[in-house]
C-alpha positions in Angstrom: 0.0 0.0 0.0 1.4 3.4 -1.0 0.4 6.5 1.0 -0.6 9.1 -1.6 0.5 12.7 -1.3 -3.1 14.0 -0.9 -5.9 13.5 1.6 -9.3 12.1 1.0 -12.6 13.2 2.4 -12.4 14.7 5.9 -8.6 14.8 5.7 -8.2 11.0 5.8 -5.1 9.4 4.2 -5.4 7.9 0.7 -3.6 4.7 -0.2 -2.8 3.1 -3.6 -2.9 -0.7 -3.7 -0.9 -1.9 -6.6 2.4 -3.7 -7.4 2.7 -1.6 -10.6 5.2 1.3 -9.8 5.0 2.7 -13.3 1.2 2.9 -13.5 -0.8 6.1 -14.0 -1.6 6.7 -10.3 1.9 6.0 -9.2 3.3 8.4 -11.8 0.7 11.0 -10.8 1.7 10.6 -7.1 5.4 10.9 -8.0 4.6 14.2 -9.9 2.5 15.6 -7.0 5.3 14.7 -4.5 7.9 16.5 -6.7 5.7 19.6 -6.8 5.2 19.5 -3.0 8.9 19.1 -2.4 9.7 22.0 -4.8 7.2 24.2 -3.1 8.7 23.4 0.3 12.2 24.3 -1.0 10.9 27.7 -2.3 9.1 28.4 0.9 12.3 27.7 2.9 14.2 30.2 0.8 11.4 32.7 1.3 11.5 32.0 5.1 15.3 32.7 5.2 14.8 36.0 3.5 11.8 37.0 5.7 13.4 36.0 9.0 16.4 38.2 8.1 14.2 41.2 7.6 13.3 42.8 11.0 10.7 45.1 9.4 8.4 42.3 8.2 4.8 42.9 9.5 3.4 40.3 11.9 0.6 39.4 9.5 3.1 38.5 6.8 5.1 36.4 9.3 1.9 34.5 10.3 1.1 33.9 6.7 4.6 32.5 6.1 4.3 30.3 9.2 1.0 28.9 7.9 2.5 28.2 4.5 5.5 26.5 6.1 3.3 24.4 8.3 1.3 23.1 5.3 4.5 22.4 3.4 6.0 20.6 6.3 2.9 18.5 6.6 3.2 17.5 2.9 6.9 16.8 3.1 6.3 14.6 6.2 3.6 12.7 4.2 6.1 12.2 1.3 8.8 11.0 3.7 6.4 8.6 5.3 5.2 7.3 1.9 8.8 6.8 0.6 9.9 5.2 3.9 7.1 2.7 3.5 8.1 2.1 -0.2 11.7 1.5 0.9 10.7 -0.9 3.6 8.5 -2.9 1.2 11.3 -3.0 -1.4 14.0 -4.3 0.9 14.7 -8.0 0.8 14.0 -9.9 3.9 16.7 -12.0 5.6 
């Protein structure tokens, strides 16, 4: 079972049940994960710049914190999913 990089109804996790790693849904999940990781990297750069600016309004800082929180949640989901994939792919002794 692969944890997909999006949530289902009511925020519940979505899983893909297939042995086909090159299938349409697997490729779609890979693409979404790549976008999520890229967005997180961009937000991290923005955070570095914002945190070095002492004149940033509090509302802007809160918005950035919200965006970073969402990106961290997505990156954690990607890491969890990939960790599960690695565990499944490892040969057992």
